[in-house]
Every structure is written in structure tokens, then in C-alpha cells.
C-alpha positions, -999 to 999 in steps of 0.1 A, spaced: 154 463 283 144 483 253 122 476 225 136 453 198 130 458 162 115 429 146 109 441 110 117 472 89 111 478 51 112 510 30 102 506 -6 87 526 -34 52 515 -47 31 531 -73 49 564 -73 47 567 -35 68 553 -6 60 524 18 76 524 52 68 497 78 85 491 112 74 467 139 90 465 174 88 438 201 81 457 234 98 445 267 63 438 280 27 439 270 5 466 285 -32 476 286 -28 498 255 -7 472 236 -18 438 248 0 421 220 33 435 231 41 453 198 45 488 186 42 493 149 41 520 122 30 511 86 26 540 61 21 546 24 28 581 13 23 597 -20 29 635 -29 39 641 7 5 629 19 -5 600 40 -26 578 19 -28 548 44 -13 544 78 -16 518 106 -2 524 140 -6 522 177 7 553 193 3 556 229 -30 571 240 -48 560 207 -42 522 206 -44 501 174 -59 523 146 -56 531 110 -57 562 86 -74 559 53 -71 592 34 -84 617 59 -102 593 81 -89 577 113 -107 546 126 -100 518 151 -81 487 141 -84 453 155 -50 437 159 -50 399 153 -15 391 143 15 405 125 6 387 92 -30 400 95 -17 435 100 6 433 70 -21 418 49 -47 443 58 -23 471 53 -15 461 18 -51 454 10 -59 490 19 -29 503 -1 -39 484 -31 -76 494 -28 -68 532 -26 -41 532 -53 -61 511 -79 -73 533 -107 
């Protein structure tokens, strides 16, 4: 069984682009104990401003500007809330 797409959204936001995709994996594993694969990103002027993902080998983490730091996954709702909070905090002028 392949991963099943649960959520996908693409939209403009404050002169940038938001892309969010979340998949349900066939089974959880040590790297993805929540059984999800996700990629959420805010791009402006061809630069990643905020990114949340859990690519293989890195686990759950986020990118804020040029920094990368671990992210503690709690739920999909919290993931989306945390992502939007970081997008807003880095785009408010």
C-alpha cells in the first residue's frame, strides 16, 4: 500500500507562496512514529522563509530563515498552527 495524501494546499500569502502537503503512511516507523510524512513551506523571492518537514534521515524538524532545528510533532492541528505562527512572526513588519 502506498502513502495516501490527506491534505494539500497551495496559496499566495504576503507576496509569497505557501505549499502544504501531508500524507498518511502505510505504517509508522522509528523515524515517523506518528505515521505521517509532511512538507509545509513558505517561499518568498525564491527563498524558503519557513519550512516544516520530516524527510528520511532527519526526522521532524523546521527551517526558520537559514536555521534548522528539531520540531516535536504533537498533532496535525498543532503542526499547522505552529507553521502559521512562524510564518506570521517572520512576515510581520
